[in-house]
N, C-alpha and C positions, 0 to 999 in steps of 0.2 A: 154461547159464551155468557158468563155472568161477570159482574164486577170483581168477585173474588177470584176469578180465573186470570185477571190481568197480571199479577206478579209472575205466574208461570208463563204467560204469553211473552212478557218482557224478557224472561230468562231464555226462552227458546229463540226469540229474535236475536238476542245478543250472541247466543251460541252459534246460530246458523247464518246470521247476516252481519258479522262484525264490521264489514266494510261499508254497511249502510245503516248506521245507528239512527234510531228514532227515539225521541223522548216518550216516556210512558203516557204523557198527556195525549199523544197522537192516537194510541190505541183506545184510551178511555173516551176520547171525543167521538171516534168512529162508532164505538159501542153505543154511546148515548144517541148519536144522530141516526143510526140505522142498525138496531140490534138484530134484525133478520139476516143481515149479511155478515155477522160476526159469530163464527162457529169455532168450536174446539173439538178435537178428536180426543176422547177420554177412554182410558182402559184401566181397570182396577184403581179407580179414583186418582189417576195421574193424567195430566194433560200431556199428550204426545205430539200434538200439532194444533195448528189453528189456521183460520182464514179470516181476513178482514176485507170486506167488499161493500159496495154501495152504489146507488145510481149516481151518474155523473154526466159530464159534457164530453161528447166525442172529440177526440184529438186535443184534449186539454188536460192531460194528466197532472195531478197535483205535484208540486215540487217536493222532493224528499224532505221529510221531517217538518212538514207544514200543517198547521191546523186549517180545517175547512171553514169553520164558523157555521155554515148552513149548507144544506144540500140544495141543488138547483130545483126551481119550481117545475121546469120542463127538462128533465134529464134526457139525454139522447144515447146513452150507453150504460152498461152495467160494468163498473170498474172494479177489478180485482186488485186491491191495494197490496196484499201480501198473502202468501201461502207458505207455511213452514211445517215440515214434518220431521220429527226426530228420526234418526236411522232405524230405531226399533219399530217405527210405524210404517216404514216403507215396505212395499210388496204385499200389503194387506188388502189392496183394492180400494183404498181410501180415495185416491185421486179420481177414479172412475165415478164413484158415488158423489164426490164433491162436485165434479163438473156437471153431473146430471142435476144436482140440487141447485147449483148457482144458475144454470140455464133456466130451470123452472122459476126461480125467484125473479130473474130478469124478465122472462116472458110474462109472469104474473103482473109485473110492473109496466108491461107494454113496451119493453125494450127488446130490440132485435139484434143487438150486438153485445159481446163481452169485450172488454179491452183491458190492457195491462202494460206495465213497463217490465220487460224481461231484463234481469240483471244476474250477475253471479254465474254466467255461463249457462243460463236456463233457456235460452232461445230454442234450442233443439227439442227440449222437453215440451215446451209450449207448442211448437210446430206439430209434434205428434198428437197434441190435443186438438188440432184443427185451427190454431191461430196462425195468422200470416203477418209479416212485417209490413208496416206502413212507413214508407220513407217520405218524410215531410220536413223540409228545412225549417219550417216555423216551429217545430218541436225541439230543435237542437238545444236551445238554452235550458229548457226544463229537463231534458234527458241528461244533459251534462251535470245536473245537480246530483245525479246518481253516480255516473261515471261515463267515460267516453265510449264504452262498449254497450251501454244501455240502448235498448230498442223498444219502440212502441209497437205493440201487436194487437190484432183485432180478430175476433171470430164472429162470423155472420151466423146467427142462430136460425135464420130463415133457410139457409143452405144446409143445415145439419139434419 
């Protein structure tokens, strides 16, 4: 992902995640803080999807639409902030490649888990990718910033 991809990323986010709006500054900050984890799927000079991800603290997902300011000095998980693929990009094997790449990035950073907040009915999708739900009452307030159905999920890379 490059800075000039951010308008397309914002448009895709608004189209696919209208119930979870985020200011464009969120995407720009993540790109600035951790460019290795900000990727786009591009075909014929068009952005068809993106992922925003970065090292973070386990069981401490960021609140929706919040700036991070800095990344932790000692991260304990690799956090997948957002994945969005336009319908035209689905079925091309992009998710398999994406998960492999994110797992390698996490392991290169010495992190043994991937984590995310599943929203928009995506829990089953992420379960098929090897993620399991972590039920922790301490997460309730942050998860509710997304919606009442949001769930924190984790994937153990050592078990993969």
